[in-house]
C-alpha positions as CSV (number, residue, x, y, z in Angstrom):
1,M,84.7,-230.8,-10.2
2,G,82.6,-230.7,-13.4
3,K,79.6,-232.1,-11.6
4,E,79.9,-229.7,-8.7
5,H,80.2,-226.7,-11.2
6,A,77.1,-227.9,-13.0
7,M,75.1,-228.2,-9.7
8,T,76.2,-224.7,-8.8
9,Q,74.9,-223.3,-12.1
10,I,71.6,-225.2,-11.7
11,Q,71.1,-223.8,-8.1
12,T,71.9,-220.3,-9.3
13,I,69.3,-220.5,-12.1
14,M,66.7,-221.8,-9.7
15,V,67.3,-218.9,-7.2
16,M,67.1,-216.4,-10.0
17,S,63.8,-217.9,-11.2
18,V,62.3,-217.8,-7.7
19,I,63.3,-214.1,-7.3
20,M,61.7,-213.2,-10.7
21,I,58.5,-215.0,-9.7
22,V,58.4,-213.1,-6.4
23,L,59.0,-209.8,-8.1
24,F,56.2,-210.5,-10.6
25,L,53.8,-211.4,-7.8
26,L,54.7,-208.2,-5.9
27,G,54.0,-206.2,-9.1
28,V,50.6,-207.8,-9.5
29,I,49.8,-207.1,-5.9
30,L,50.8,-203.5,-6.2
31,V,48.7,-203.0,-9.3
32,I,45.6,-204.5,-7.6
33,W,46.1,-202.8,-4.2
34,N,47.2,-199.4,-5.7
35,P,48.7,-198.2,-2.4
36,I,49.5,-194.7,-4.0
37,P,46.9,-192.4,-2.4
38,E,44.5,-190.4,-4.6
39,R,45.2,-186.6,-4.6
40,I,42.2,-184.8,-3.1
41,P,41.6,-181.3,-4.6
42,Q,41.8,-178.3,-2.3
43,A,39.9,-175.0,-2.8
44,S,38.6,-171.9,-1.0
45,I,34.9,-171.2,-1.7
46,S,32.8,-168.1,-0.8
47,I,29.1,-169.1,-0.1
48,E,26.4,-166.4,0.2
49,G,22.7,-166.2,0.0
50,E,20.9,-163.7,-2.3
51,G,17.2,-163.9,-1.6
52,D,15.9,-167.2,-3.0
53,S,19.3,-167.9,-4.6
54,I,22.6,-169.2,-3.3
55,V,25.8,-167.8,-5.0
56,M,29.2,-169.6,-4.7
57,Q,32.5,-168.0,-5.7
58,H,35.5,-170.2,-6.4
59,M,38.2,-168.1,-4.8
60,N,41.4,-170.2,-5.4
61,G,42.7,-173.7,-5.5
62,D,41.9,-176.7,-7.7
63,S,39.2,-176.9,-10.4
64,F,36.2,-179.3,-10.1
65,S,34.6,-181.4,-12.8
66,S,30.8,-181.8,-12.9
67,D,31.0,-185.5,-12.1
68,R,33.1,-185.1,-9.0
69,L,31.4,-182.1,-7.3
70,V,28.4,-182.6,-5.0
71,I,26.5,-179.6,-3.5
72,K,24.0,-180.2,-0.7
73,V,21.6,-177.8,1.0
74,N,20.1,-179.0,4.3
75,G,21.2,-182.5,3.2
76,D,19.5,-182.3,-0.2
77,V,21.7,-182.9,-3.3
78,Q,21.3,-180.0,-5.8
79,P,21.5,-181.2,-9.5
80,N,24.6,-179.8,-11.2
81,Q,22.7,-179.1,-14.4
82,N,20.7,-176.5,-12.4
83,M,24.0,-174.6,-11.6
84,N,24.1,-171.3,-13.5
85,F,27.6,-170.1,-14.3
86,Q,28.2,-166.3,-14.3
87,G,31.2,-166.0,-16.5
88,G,32.4,-169.6,-16.9
89,T,31.5,-173.2,-17.4
90,W,32.6,-176.7,-16.2
91,P,35.1,-177.5,-14.8
92,W,34.5,-175.0,-12.0
93,S,37.7,-173.0,-11.8
94,P,39.1,-170.1,-9.6
95,G,37.4,-166.8,-10.3
96,E,34.1,-168.3,-11.5
97,R,30.7,-167.9,-9.8
98,I,27.8,-170.3,-9.9
99,Q,24.3,-169.6,-8.8
100,F,21.3,-171.9,-8.1
101,Y,17.8,-171.6,-6.8
102,Y,16.9,-172.7,-3.3
103,P,13.7,-171.1,-1.7
104,L,14.4,-168.9,1.3
105,P,13.0,-170.8,4.3
106,D,12.4,-169.5,7.8
107,A,15.2,-171.6,9.2
108,P,19.0,-171.5,8.3
109,R,20.3,-173.1,5.1
110,L,23.3,-175.4,5.6
111,V,25.4,-175.5,2.3
112,E,28.0,-178.2,1.9
113,V,30.4,-178.8,-1.0
114,Y,31.8,-182.4,-1.4
115,Y,34.3,-184.1,-3.7
116,L,33.7,-187.7,-4.9
117,T,36.9,-189.8,-4.8
118,D,37.8,-192.7,-7.2
119,K,36.4,-195.0,-4.5
120,G,33.1,-193.2,-4.3
121,E,33.8,-191.5,-1.0
122,S,32.4,-188.0,-0.3
123,L,35.0,-185.7,1.2
124,L,33.9,-182.3,2.5
125,I,35.6,-179.4,0.8
126,D,33.8,-176.4,2.3
127,K,30.5,-175.5,4.0
128,A,28.5,-172.4,5.2
129,R,25.5,-171.7,7.3
130,L,23.2,-169.1,5.8
131,E,20.9,-167.5,8.4
132,P,17.4,-166.2,7.4
133,P,16.9,-162.5,7.3
134,P,15.7,-161.0,10.7
135,V,12.0,-160.5,11.1
136,V,11.2,-156.9,11.5
137,S,8.7,-156.3,14.3
138,A,5.6,-154.3,13.5
139,T,5.4,-153.1,17.1
140,P,6.0,-149.3,17.2
141,L,8.9,-148.1,19.2
142,P,8.0,-146.5,22.5
143,V,7.8,-142.7,22.3
144,E,9.3,-140.7,25.1
145,M,6.8,-138.2,26.3
146,V,8.3,-134.8,27.1
147,L,6.1,-132.7,29.3
148,P,6.0,-129.0,28.3
149,V,7.4,-126.5,30.7
150,T,4.6,-124.6,32.4
151,P,4.9,-121.0,31.1
152,T,5.1,-118.1,33.6
153,P,1.7,-116.4,33.6
154,L,1.6,-113.0,32.0
155,P,0.0,-110.1,33.8
156,T,-3.7,-109.8,33.1
157,N,-4.7,-106.7,31.1
158,I,-8.0,-105.3,32.3
159,P,-9.8,-103.4,29.5
160,V,-10.9,-100.0,30.3
161,N,-14.4,-98.9,29.2
162,V,-14.0,-95.6,27.4
163,K,-17.6,-95.1,26.4
164,D,-17.8,-92.5,29.1
165,A,-14.5,-90.9,28.1
166,N,-14.0,-87.2,28.1
167,P,-16.5,-85.8,25.5
168,M,-13.9,-83.4,24.4
169,Q,-12.0,-86.2,22.5
170,P,-12.6,-87.8,19.0
171,P,-15.0,-90.8,19.1
172,V,-13.9,-94.5,18.6
173,S,-15.7,-96.4,15.8
174,D,-17.2,-99.9,16.4
175,F,-20.2,-101.8,14.9
176,T,-21.9,-105.1,14.4
177,A,-24.5,-106.5,11.9
178,E,-27.1,-109.2,11.5
179,P,-27.4,-111.4,9.6
180,R,-23.9,-111.5,8.1
181,V,-24.3,-114.6,5.9
182,G,-27.1,-115.6,3.5
183,D,-28.4,-115.9,0.0
184,P,-29.1,-112.8,-2.2
185,P,-31.0,-110.7,-1.8
186,L,-29.9,-110.4,1.8
187,T,-31.1,-107.5,4.0
188,V,-28.7,-106.6,6.8
189,T,-29.2,-104.4,9.8
190,F,-26.1,-102.6,11.0
191,H,-25.8,-101.4,14.7
192,D,-23.5,-98.6,15.8
193,L,-21.4,-99.5,18.8
194,S,-19.1,-96.5,18.8
195,Y,-18.3,-94.7,22.0
196,G,-17.6,-91.1,22.7
197,A,-19.6,-88.2,21.5
198,V,-20.5,-88.8,17.8
199,S,-22.0,-86.1,15.6
200,D,-21.6,-87.7,12.2
201,Y,-21.7,-91.2,10.7
202,L,-20.5,-92.5,7.3
203,W,-21.0,-96.1,6.5
204,S,-19.5,-97.9,3.4
205,F,-21.1,-101.3,2.6
206,G,-18.5,-102.6,0.2
207,D,-20.7,-102.7,-2.8
208,G,-20.5,-99.0,-3.6
209,S,-23.4,-97.9,-1.4
210,T,-23.1,-95.6,1.7
211,S,-25.3,-94.3,4.5
212,T,-25.1,-91.5,7.1
213,L,-27.6,-93.1,9.5
214,Q,-26.5,-94.3,12.9
215,N,-28.1,-97.8,12.4
216,P,-28.8,-98.3,8.7
217,V,-30.4,-101.2,6.9
218,H,-28.9,-102.4,3.6
219,T,-29.7,-105.1,1.0
220,Y,-27.1,-107.0,-0.9
221,F,-28.1,-108.4,-4.3
222,V,-24.9,-109.9,-5.8
223,P,-23.1,-112.9,-4.3
224,G,-19.7,-112.3,-2.8
225,S,-17.8,-111.1,0.3
226,Y,-18.0,-107.5,1.3
227,S,-15.8,-105.3,3.6
228,V,-17.7,-102.8,5.7
229,S,-16.3,-99.5,7.2
230,L,-17.8,-96.9,9.6
231,L,-16.3,-93.4,10.0
232,V,-17.4,-91.5,13.1
233,S,-16.5,-87.9,13.9
234,N,-17.2,-85.0,16.1
235,A,-15.8,-81.5,16.6
236,Y,-12.5,-82.9,18.0
237,G,-11.7,-85.4,15.2
238,S,-12.7,-88.7,13.6
239,N,-12.0,-92.5,13.7
240,R,-12.7,-95.3,11.2
241,R,-13.1,-99.1,11.6
242,T,-12.9,-101.4,8.6
243,A,-13.9,-105.1,8.8
244,G,-12.7,-107.2,5.8
245,D,-15.0,-109.9,4.4
246,F,-17.6,-108.9,7.0
247,I,-20.7,-109.8,4.9
248,M,-20.9,-113.1,3.0
249,I,-23.6,-113.4,0.3
250,G,-24.1,-116.9,-1.1
251,S,-25.1,-120.5,-0.2
252,P,-23.5,-123.5,1.5
253,P,-22.0,-126.0,-1.0
254,V,-23.7,-129.2,-2.2
255,A,-21.3,-132.2,-2.0
256,K,-21.1,-134.8,-4.8
257,F,-18.4,-136.8,-6.5
258,L,-17.7,-139.4,-9.2
259,A,-15.5,-142.5,-8.6
260,E,-14.0,-144.6,-11.4
261,P,-13.8,-147.6,-11.2
262,T,-16.2,-148.6,-8.5
263,K,-15.2,-152.3,-8.4
264,G,-12.3,-154.5,-9.2
265,Q,-9.6,-156.7,-7.8
266,A,-7.2,-155.6,-5.1
267,P,-5.1,-153.6,-5.2
268,L,-7.7,-151.3,-6.8
269,T,-6.7,-147.8,-7.9
270,V,-9.7,-145.4,-7.9
271,Q,-9.8,-141.8,-9.3
272,F,-12.2,-139.6,-7.4
273,T,-13.6,-136.4,-9.1
274,D,-15.3,-133.6,-7.1
275,L,-18.7,-132.6,-8.7
276,S,-19.8,-130.4,-5.8
277,T,-21.6,-127.0,-6.4
278,G,-21.3,-123.8,-4.5
279,S,-17.6,-123.3,-5.0
280,P,-16.2,-125.3,-2.0
281,K,-13.0,-124.0,-0.5
282,S,-12.0,-127.2,1.3
283,W,-12.5,-131.0,0.8
284,E,-12.4,-133.8,3.4
285,W,-12.4,-137.3,1.9
286,S,-12.8,-140.5,4.0
287,F,-12.3,-143.6,2.0
288,G,-13.7,-146.1,4.5
289,D,-10.4,-148.0,5.0
290,G,-9.0,-145.6,7.6
291,S,-7.4,-143.2,5.0
292,Q,-8.2,-139.6,4.4
293,S,-7.3,-136.9,1.9
294,S,-7.8,-133.1,1.6
295,D,-7.2,-133.0,-2.2
296,K,-9.9,-131.9,-4.5
297,N,-9.6,-134.8,-6.9
298,P,-7.6,-137.5,-5.1
299,V,-6.4,-140.9,-6.3
300,H,-6.7,-143.7,-3.7
301,I,-5.5,-147.3,-3.8
302,F,-7.6,-149.9,-1.9
303,Q,-5.2,-152.6,-0.8
304,N,-7.6,-155.3,0.5
305,A,-10.8,-156.9,-0.5
306,G,-14.0,-155.5,1.0
307,D,-16.9,-153.0,0.5
308,Y,-15.9,-149.4,1.3
309,N,-18.3,-146.4,1.9
310,V,-16.6,-143.2,0.8
311,T,-17.6,-139.9,2.2
312,L,-16.9,-136.3,1.0
313,R,-17.4,-133.2,3.2
314,V,-17.1,-129.8,1.4
315,T,-17.0,-126.4,3.0
316,N,-17.2,-122.8,1.9
317,A,-17.8,-119.5,3.7
318,Y,-21.5,-120.2,4.1
319,G,-21.4,-123.7,5.5
320,T,-20.6,-127.4,4.9
321,D,-22.3,-130.4,3.2
322,K,-21.6,-134.2,3.2
323,Y,-22.2,-136.8,0.5
324,S,-21.8,-140.6,0.7
325,P,-23.4,-142.6,-2.1
326,E,-25.4,-145.8,-1.3
327,I,-23.2,-147.9,-3.5
328,G,-19.6,-147.8,-2.4
329,I,-16.4,-149.2,-3.7
330,N,-16.4,-153.0,-4.1
331,V,-12.9,-154.6,-4.0
332,T,-12.5,-158.3,-4.6
333,A,-9.5,-160.5,-3.8
334,P,-7.2,-161.2,-6.7
335,T,-7.8,-164.6,-8.4
336,L,-4.2,-165.9,-8.6
337,M,-2.8,-169.4,-9.1
338,D,0.4,-170.4,-7.3
339,V,3.1,-171.8,-9.7
340,Y,6.3,-173.6,-9.0
341,L,8.5,-174.3,-12.0
342,T,12.1,-175.4,-12.4
343,G,14.4,-176.6,-15.1
344,S,12.7,-175.0,-18.2
345,V,15.2,-174.9,-21.1
346,N,13.7,-172.3,-23.4
347,G,11.2,-170.4,-21.2
348,G,11.4,-166.7,-20.5
349,L,9.6,-163.3,-20.2
350,I,7.9,-161.7,-23.1
351,P,9.3,-158.1,-23.7
352,D,7.3,-154.9,-23.1
353,G,5.5,-156.2,-20.0
354,Y,5.9,-154.2,-16.8
355,V,5.9,-154.3,-13.0
356,K,4.1,-151.4,-11.2
357,L,4.2,-150.7,-7.5
358,R,4.1,-148.0,-4.8
359,V,7.2,-147.4,-2.7
360,T,6.7,-147.6,1.1
361,D,10.3,-147.7,2.3
362,P,12.2,-144.3,2.6
363,A,15.6,-145.9,1.9
364,S,14.9,-146.9,-1.7
365,S,16.8,-146.4,-4.9
366,M,17.6,-147.9,-8.3
367,K,20.8,-147.7,-10.3
368,V,20.1,-147.7,-14.1
369,A,22.9,-147.4,-16.6
370,G,25.3,-146.3,-14.0
371,K,23.1,-143.5,-12.4
372,I,21.3,-143.8,-9.1
373,Y,17.6,-142.7,-8.9
374,P,16.3,-142.3,-5.3
375,F,12.6,-143.1,-4.4
376,E,10.4,-141.7,-1.6
377,P,7.4,-143.3,0.1
378,G,4.4,-142.8,-2.1
379,D,6.3,-142.8,-5.4
380,M,4.7,-144.9,-8.1
381,I,7.3,-147.0,-9.9
382,Q,6.9,-148.7,-13.2
383,L,9.6,-151.1,-14.5
384,I,9.2,-152.0,-18.2
385,Y,11.0,-155.2,-19.4
386,G,12.7,-154.5,-22.7
387,P,13.6,-156.7,-25.7
388,G,17.3,-156.2,-24.9
389,S,17.0,-158.3,-21.7
390,S,17.4,-162.1,-21.7
391,D,19.1,-163.4,-18.7
392,G,18.2,-161.9,-15.3
393,T,16.6,-162.3,-11.9
394,I,13.6,-161.0,-10.0
395,S,13.2,-161.9,-6.3
396,T,10.7,-160.6,-3.8
397,D,9.8,-161.7,-0.3
398,K,6.8,-160.3,1.6
399,N,6.6,-156.9,0.0
400,R,10.4,-156.3,-0.3
401,F,12.7,-156.8,-3.2
402,T,15.8,-159.0,-2.6
403,A,17.1,-159.0,-6.3
404,F,16.3,-157.3,-9.6
405,N,18.9,-157.6,-12.4
406,F,18.3,-157.2,-16.1
407,N,20.1,-155.6,-19.1
408,D,17.2,-153.6,-20.6
409,I,14.8,-151.9,-18.2
410,T,12.9,-148.6,-18.6
411,L,12.3,-146.8,-15.3
412,V,9.1,-144.7,-15.0
413,K,8.5,-142.7,-11.8
414,N,5.2,-141.0,-11.1
415,G,4.4,-141.1,-14.8
416,E,7.8,-139.7,-16.0
417,T,10.3,-141.8,-17.9
418,L,13.6,-141.4,-16.2
419,A,16.0,-143.9,-17.7
420,R,16.6,-147.0,-19.8
421,G,19.4,-149.5,-19.6
422,P,20.9,-152.2,-17.4
423,V,19.8,-152.3,-13.7
424,N,23.0,-152.4,-11.7
425,S,21.4,-152.4,-8.2
426,F,17.9,-152.1,-6.7
427,T,17.3,-151.3,-3.1
428,L,13.6,-151.4,-2.1
429,G,12.8,-152.5,1.4
430,G,9.0,-152.1,1.1
431,F,6.3,-151.7,-1.5
432,D,2.5,-152.2,-2.0
433,S,-0.1,-151.8,-4.7
434,Y,1.7,-154.3,-6.9
435,A,0.4,-154.7,-10.5
436,S,1.9,-156.6,-13.4
437,T,1.5,-157.2,-17.2
438,L,4.5,-159.5,-17.3
439,N,3.9,-162.7,-19.3
440,L,6.1,-165.8,-19.1
441,T,6.1,-168.3,-21.9
442,M,7.5,-171.8,-22.6
443,P,7.5,-172.9,-26.2
444,K,6.0,-176.2,-27.3
445,G,8.2,-179.2,-26.5
446,D,10.0,-177.4,-23.7
447,R,11.2,-180.1,-21.3
448,Y,11.0,-178.6,-17.8
449,T,12.0,-180.5,-14.7
450,T,9.1,-179.6,-12.3
451,L,5.8,-177.8,-12.7
452,Y,3.3,-177.4,-9.9
453,I,0.1,-175.4,-10.1
454,N,-1.7,-174.7,-6.8
455,S,0.5,-177.4,-5.2
456,E,-0.7,-180.0,-7.7
457,P,1.9,-181.5,-10.2
458,Y,1.0,-180.6,-13.8
459,K,1.1,-183.6,-16.1
460,Y,0.8,-183.7,-19.9
461,V,0.8,-186.2,-22.8
462,E,2.3,-183.8,-25.3
463,S,4.4,-180.8,-24.4
464,P,2.2,-177.8,-25.3
465,R,3.1,-174.1,-25.4
466,I,2.5,-172.7,-21.9
467,Q,2.0,-169.0,-21.1
468,F,1.5,-167.5,-17.7
469,A,0.0,-164.0,-17.7
470,G,0.2,-161.3,-15.0
471,I,3.0,-162.9,-13.0
472,G,3.8,-161.6,-9.5
473,P,4.0,-162.7,-5.8
474,D,2.2,-165.9,-4.8
475,S,-0.3,-166.3,-1.9
476,S,2.6,-166.2,0.6
477,G,4.1,-163.0,-0.9
478,R,7.0,-164.7,-2.7
479,F,8.1,-164.1,-6.3
480,F,11.2,-165.6,-7.9
481,Y,12.2,-165.5,-11.6
482,Q,15.6,-166.5,-12.8
483,K,16.7,-166.9,-16.5
484,S,20.2,-168.0,-17.6
485,A,21.7,-169.6,-20.7
486,Q,21.2,-173.0,-19.1
487,N,17.6,-172.9,-17.8
488,M,14.7,-170.8,-16.3
489,N,13.1,-171.2,-12.9
490,F,9.9,-169.4,-11.5
491,Q,7.9,-169.4,-8.3
492,G,5.0,-166.9,-7.9
493,G,1.4,-166.2,-8.6
494,I,-0.3,-165.9,-12.0
495,A,-3.5,-164.3,-13.1
496,E,-4.1,-166.5,-16.1
497,L,-2.8,-169.8,-17.6
498,T,-3.0,-170.4,-21.4
499,L,-2.1,-173.7,-23.2
500,G,-1.2,-173.5,-26.9
């Protein structure tokens, strides 16, 4: 019995040992295999395009850390350090917006948001397809022609010759004269055309002189316009005819004008000043580019490069004259360089520069400091960048603004300062005559990501101070500037490059 009991205890110990070894091995296997699945974040994201920018709003759900979030546009990964937060920072949480620069192509932009798992797998969280803006056709809409209704002909009135009227009636006054226009002294012969029996004539020549002859001759010495009257009478009564401004004493005008400046880069604004003599009453300007004006001293903007012959025709009561100088207006193409810059850390606009343009779209307005200011085609708009602005965005595409947001802008319309403050919204579907004094600078040592000038990568040994002067649209009509606390990006044209 003792031996059997001892064997039973040994067997029990061996079984327990085997069980413990099996449990240990299972634990090791579970630790290595980790069969517990990783929790994948869930979120709802709003994805929209704003010109050359893409804006994503975290609507609700889980937060995302920078090392786990991957954003692709048309298959290209967008660096997370280029994401500009608007009211937040990493991790990206509900209610926060991020914005990043991606040039607006002619094709759709496919935006995809992925999450990186512990195993390095990319799981799609959300995606959106951003369509390009529709191309507005320049073909004019057909005009429906409405034929006028043929009016019912009125009865024809046949004048009755009363020259042979009853002589026992008062006469009817009528007259003519020749010449009626000329330089002083001008001698004019007047002819009586009155009908009926006339016994007495009384002419008044408008300069204080009179005559009782039937067909008098009178000389005018002082320039001006004169009204003439003839009173005829007989034993039965009298009749008077008065012709206003009947005689004109003076000379046709001599056309001449001054243009300033006569040459420059497009768009070139030229002030024309009338120097004609002879007191013209009307002006007809032809600028050589298909445009005209009837103003006395017009201002005209030449949009394109070329040589333009300008003609002025002036008119007064005595005739017309035309003047076109041999040397016209010479407009050259702007000498701009195309620049593409991303990832600047400390770059930005220099205050007090401005953008100036002419509105061409009737549905245009700007909201400054909470008040809306409407614009009409032809309005000259000047937007002055103030020292109170730091972060902001400008975006244009082919002569239309898609974004303009800053904290300190002065609005000037047609030479009148209207407002200063933050720009809340800017609707401008069309403009021309763009001019700029905006300067963009990057301090020495600024480590930008990319810099291309005229499609060539810009390389340097030391990081100098860089300044771009006269920034605006590039050769394709695109202009994008974006400044945030994280970085600055720019795409556009520049008039001058300075290295410090």
